C-alpha positions in Angstrom: -35.6 55.9 8.3 -37.0 58.7 11.0 -37.1 57.5 14.5 -40.1 59.4 15.0 -41.9 57.3 12.2 -44.3 54.7 13.4 -43.5 51.2 12.3 -45.9 49.3 10.1 -47.7 46.5 11.1 -45.6 43.5 11.2 -44.8 40.0 12.4 -42.4 39.3 15.2 -40.1 37.9 12.5 -40.4 40.6 10.3 -39.6 43.1 13.2 -36.5 41.2 14.2 -35.3 41.5 10.4 -36.5 45.3 10.3 -34.3 46.2 13.4 -31.2 44.1 12.5 -31.2 45.9 9.0 -32.0 49.2 10.5 -29.1 48.7 13.1 -26.7 47.9 10.2 -27.9 51.0 8.1 -28.7 48.8 5.3 -31.3 50.7 2.9 -34.6 48.6 2.3 -38.1 48.9 1.5 -40.4 47.0 3.5 -43.6 45.2 2.1 -43.2 46.3 -1.4 -45.9 45.2 -3.9 -43.7 43.5 -7.3 -46.2 41.3 -8.8 -49.8 41.6 -9.1 -52.0 44.1 -7.5 -52.9 44.6 -4.0 -55.8 42.9 -2.7 -55.8 40.7 -5.8 -54.3 37.2 -5.1 -53.1 35.0 -7.8 -50.5 32.4 -8.1 -47.4 34.0 -8.2 -48.4 37.3 -6.8 -45.8 39.0 -4.7 -45.9 41.2 -1.9 -42.2 41.2 -0.8 -41.0 41.6 2.7 -37.9 43.4 2.0 -36.0 44.8 -1.1 -32.3 45.6 -0.3 -32.5 48.5 -2.4 -29.0 48.7 -3.2 -28.2 45.6 -4.6 -31.8 43.9 -6.0 -32.1 41.4 -3.0 -35.3 40.4 -1.9 -35.8 39.0 1.6 -38.8 36.7 2.1 -39.8 35.7 5.7 -40.8 32.1 5.4 -42.6 31.5 8.9 -43.6 27.9 8.9 -47.1 28.5 9.9 -47.9 30.6 6.6 -45.5 28.8 4.3 -46.1 24.9 4.8 -48.1 22.7 2.7 -47.9 21.6 -0.9 -50.1 24.3 -2.5 -48.2 26.9 -0.4 -45.1 25.7 -1.3 -46.1 25.6 -5.1 -47.2 29.0 -4.7 -43.8 30.1 -3.1 -42.1 28.3 -5.7 -43.7 30.1 -8.8 -43.5 33.5 -7.0 -39.6 33.1 -6.3 -39.0 32.0 -9.9 -41.1 35.1 -11.4 -39.1 37.5 -8.9 -35.9 35.8 -10.4 -36.7 36.5 -13.9 -37.3 40.0 -12.9 -33.6 40.1 -12.4 -33.6 39.7 -8.4 -32.0 37.7 -6.0 -34.7 35.9 -3.7 -33.5 34.7 -0.4 -36.0 33.0 2.0 -35.4 33.7 5.8 -36.8 30.8 7.8 -38.1 31.1 11.4 -35.6 28.7 12.7 -32.5 30.2 11.2 -33.8 34.0 12.4 -34.4 32.6 15.9 -31.3 30.4 16.3 -28.7 32.4 14.6 -29.9 35.9 13.4 -26.7 37.6 12.9 -25.1 34.7 10.7 -28.4 34.4 8.5 -28.8 38.1 7.8 -24.8 38.3 7.0 -25.7 35.7 4.6 -28.9 37.4 3.3 -27.5 40.8 2.7 -25.0 38.8 0.5 -27.8 37.1 -1.5 -26.9 33.8 -0.3 -29.3 31.2 0.6 -29.0 29.0 3.9 
């Protein structure tokens, strides 16, 4: 990743993870469409926040604002199951874990371990 490249639009939590992965020289893709079509929102569609390209680990940023409520939780569960069926390890990164213990959370996440 070039330092001259402008960063894509991202949330504060995404920026924290982006910076941590970059500082630790971990290869990743940001905001990749894995299931469904861009602009078409169906149950289980997936635009994944981070793909750790060397080990098939997907990191999903799970801010409480956008990922709370019965319908949203059901959608997130279906999405996770579909991604796992494709052979990915899916790790959900929650706001509280990122804010309170970023380094530990990320060390676990890059190993494919869920907190």
